[in-house]
C-alpha positions as a printed NumPy array, in Angstrom:
array([[  0.   ,   0.   ,   0.   ],
       [  1.47 ,   3.333,  -1.014],
       [  1.051,   6.42 ,   1.086],
       [  0.216,   9.759,  -0.514],
       [  1.967,  12.975,   0.429],
       [ -1.21 ,  14.22 ,   2.081],
       [ -1.379,  11.095,   4.27 ],
       [  2.302,  11.429,   5.16 ],
       [  1.771,  15.067,   6.107],
       [ -1.251,  14.153,   8.252],
       [  0.768,  11.381,   9.964],
       [  3.63 ,  13.815,  10.606],
       [  1.241,  16.352,  12.151],
       [ -0.247,  13.636,  14.36 ],
       [  3.199,  12.481,  15.465],
       [  4.143,  16.089,  16.312],
       [  1.108,  16.395,  18.569],
       [  1.747,  13.009,  20.179],
       [  5.58 ,  12.854,  20.469],
       [  6.878,  16.317,  19.635],
       [  8.514,  17.733,  16.493],
       [ 11.992,  16.214,  16.943],
       [ 10.701,  12.664,  17.462],
       [  8.157,  13.072,  14.631],
       [ 10.914,  14.205,  12.248],
       [ 13.116,  11.223,  13.205],
       [ 10.254,   8.771,  12.713],
       [  9.355,  10.275,   9.31 ],
       [ 13.004,  10.137,   8.168],
       [ 13.056,   6.4  ,   8.851],
       [  9.948,   5.669,   6.788],
       [ 10.343,   4.873,   3.087],
       [  8.924,   7.554,   0.79 ],
       [  6.559,   5.252,  -1.131],
       [  5.833,   2.318,   1.159],
       [  7.468,  -0.857,   2.391],
       [  6.498,  -2.764,  -0.753],
       [  9.112,  -0.812,  -2.709],
       [ 11.951,  -1.521,  -0.269],
       [ 14.359,  -4.252,  -1.394],
       [ 15.399,  -6.972,   1.027],
       [ 18.925,  -8.355,   1.162],
       [ 17.695, -11.581,  -0.431],
       [ 16.198,  -9.544,  -3.308],
       [ 19.512,  -7.784,  -3.868],
       [ 21.451, -11.062,  -3.601],
       [ 19.166, -12.68 ,  -6.171],
       [ 19.638,  -9.762,  -8.53 ],
       [ 23.374,  -9.922,  -7.949],
       [ 23.446, -13.561,  -9.088],
       [ 21.302, -12.8  , -12.151],
       [ 23.402,  -9.762, -13.036],
       [ 26.608, -11.803, -12.756],
       [ 25.129, -14.442, -15.067],
       [ 24.099, -11.745, -17.548],
       [ 27.574, -10.203, -17.463],
       [ 29.202, -13.616, -17.94 ],
       [ 26.946, -14.367, -20.92 ],
       [ 27.693, -10.947, -22.367],
       [ 31.422, -11.543, -21.885],
       [ 31.175, -14.88 , -23.748],
       [ 29.156, -13.27 , -26.532],
       [ 31.562, -10.36 , -26.894],
       [ 34.521, -12.719, -26.827],
       [ 33.031, -14.741, -29.684],
       [ 32.206, -11.583, -31.63 ],
       [ 35.729, -10.28 , -31.136],
       [ 37.224, -13.553, -32.377],
       [ 34.997, -13.45 , -35.47 ],
       [ 36.045,  -9.843, -36.049],
       [ 39.728, -10.78 , -35.711],
       [ 39.308, -13.557, -38.264],
       [ 37.471, -11.252, -40.675],
       [ 40.153,  -8.584, -40.302],
       [ 42.877, -11.182, -40.894],
       [ 41.115, -12.351, -44.076],
       [ 40.748,  -8.754, -45.278],
       [ 44.404,  -8.074, -44.468],
       [ 45.527, -11.086, -46.49 ],
       [ 43.241, -10.111, -49.373],
       [ 44.591,  -6.559, -49.326],
       [ 48.215,  -7.734, -49.241],
       [ 47.556, -10.077, -52.155],
       [ 45.91 ,  -7.311, -54.176],
       [ 48.703,  -4.857, -53.365],
       [ 51.307,  -7.453, -54.399],
       [ 49.504,  -8.044, -57.693],
       [ 49.212,  -4.303, -58.408],
       [ 52.852,  -3.711, -57.458],
       [ 53.966,  -6.431, -59.895],
       [ 51.752,  -4.951, -62.6  ],
       [ 53.167,  -1.491, -61.993],
       [ 56.722,  -2.849, -62.004],
       [ 56.165,  -4.522, -65.38 ],
       [ 54.889,  -1.25 , -66.859],
       [ 57.794,   0.676, -65.372],
       [ 60.404,  -1.774, -66.659],
       [ 58.775,  -1.691, -70.111],
       [ 58.728,   2.101, -70.061],
       [ 62.397,   2.322, -69.032],
       [ 63.453,  -0.159, -71.746],
       [ 61.404,   1.724, -74.359],
       [ 62.851,   5.074, -73.291],
       [ 66.362,   3.609, -73.333],
       [ 65.813,   2.168, -76.801],
       [ 64.423,   5.456, -78.104],
       [ 67.322,   7.366, -76.567],
       [ 69.846,   4.972, -78.054],
       [ 68.102,   5.121, -81.421],
       [ 68.086,   8.89 , -81.363],
       [ 71.765,   8.913, -80.439],
       [ 72.679,   6.523, -83.272],
       [ 70.57 ,   8.488, -85.731],
       [ 72.298,  11.677, -84.599],
       [ 75.711,  10.093, -85.049],
       [ 74.828,   9.003, -88.601],
       [ 73.909,  12.551, -89.505],
       [ 77.265,  13.842, -88.39 ]])
């Protein structure tokens, strides 16, 4: 049963008349604001503690599994990226070597043609 503010005020006034203001204030401070039904017992808290620990343990297991899956996915992506970079590097190297050989051949040809003209 919950007590309204009006009922609490009326009880406080009655306690003042019966026991005096100081005692009435002390008694009112020791009463819960909404009623005894909303006050948790130690066994309630202990039960929640066990359930919360189980929830945290399950969450830890779930996160651990998710992290392992993420590590594996990142490793696969890393290997894929390295493979692609290696392939592109080789492709670029082939073009560069071909370009250098072509430029060298053109330079040599131009030099020989220039020597013939002299």
